[in-house]
C-alpha angles and dihedrals in degrees: 000000000000118000104234090210095057114111111255120192122203112195114200089026093153090062130087101268094031093055092050090047094053090048091051093047091051091048089054091055104260107158103186110055123153112196118198133186139149094228121096109261092251090062097051111114090221129007128180128201090210090069129069101251119202129180105212139147104239092194083076115082098219091053089056092054091048092049095050100042108133091356120153100183129023131196111196106200094142119123141132098246148117141164126323092281089061103039095047092054100037105047095144093051090050092049092052089065085079084082090063097056093039095053093041091053090050091049093046090054094048096041095050098246112180103205130015127192123199122196108221128173144234084242087085090075123110109267093218088069092055104054096102123067086217088064125177105240110262120250122204093257090061091082089080138100082044118245103136131162106300112258104353096041094048091051090052094047092048091048091051088057091048089055090048094053094045086054094047099039102034106021096243106158098234123181125189131196125188103218118211111209105311116205140170143110125320095043143104116299103161141018100071104288097079122116129229101273092052096038093052092045089053092048093050092046090049090052092050095047096045098039090234099129098200132108130192115215122198111235124357094305093243095097111112136220144157121233126207121209116232097246090058089049093053094049094048093046095052094043090049093053092048095045139071103252103123102175124076109272136192115259107185147096118274092211100117118202136167120238088248090056090049089054089049089055094049092046089052091052091049093044093234141110119215135198107246129218123183124223102203092180094058121099109272105161122213122352095241139009131166137162121248104210098187093111099044090048090050096047102032102024087229143079134189103281110170107126115239094235091055094047094045091052090060093041093049093049093052094048090045090054091049094050098044090047090054091049091052093050095044 
């Protein structure tokens, strides 16, 4: 049972998942949370006065030691990343996030941290296994032989190994989850870092608000993915940190859909049908990716189970409120 007075550090707390995690920890009664992010406080997606909020660059080693002083449990969600449009055009920036996890692991060892969670990604998986939209769901062993997403995927795979060796060599209790496309309210929906669920929601809302009933889809629309709602991500992440699963594990929904089907869902929520055009030169990632949840069901007795339609309804409504509010104040 977690001690609610133990110091918990959330790195990347100003981001989408980090903000939700701090909120959830506070709701569960945690009284000693340190939230850390590089962004100015005004740019955090969620910020809570009940937490100790620090603006620090975790690529810098001294910042990591300052962040982890007296920490019992650490969640490392910090990374310079975004959707496919960002990671395909910013491979160096994505790779530099390796400094964050490396310095945090060093600080965790020296500061006596008990448990350390690292947020990895399905982008670590071998690209040869993701060439067909009718993809066979990826099992954990499919990360090797290594051929991950260039830049971002390599950083994640390397950092997984770093966690492993800190566990093996120094006894740091590291836990690693491979996130599959997390989505939900209170996240990025424009500006270039947004992921497909938010981007498509924004485009559909723009079409509805402007009366221009057209939508551009990146790729041919046949590429497939699974999308995990934020509450499932939070549950799996916290259970993983508290548990005994030491090897990287899939944390994602197994509900596979094409991008065209995702657009269908958002159109249905909006009550609108749009004329589709396909930008075949835009970044689209691999042709198919899905989470095989056999292992997490075996070891946790649970898997992410929020239906995509239900999660997208909440996500769409939040983005709609944000966009209409901005239009009114413009």
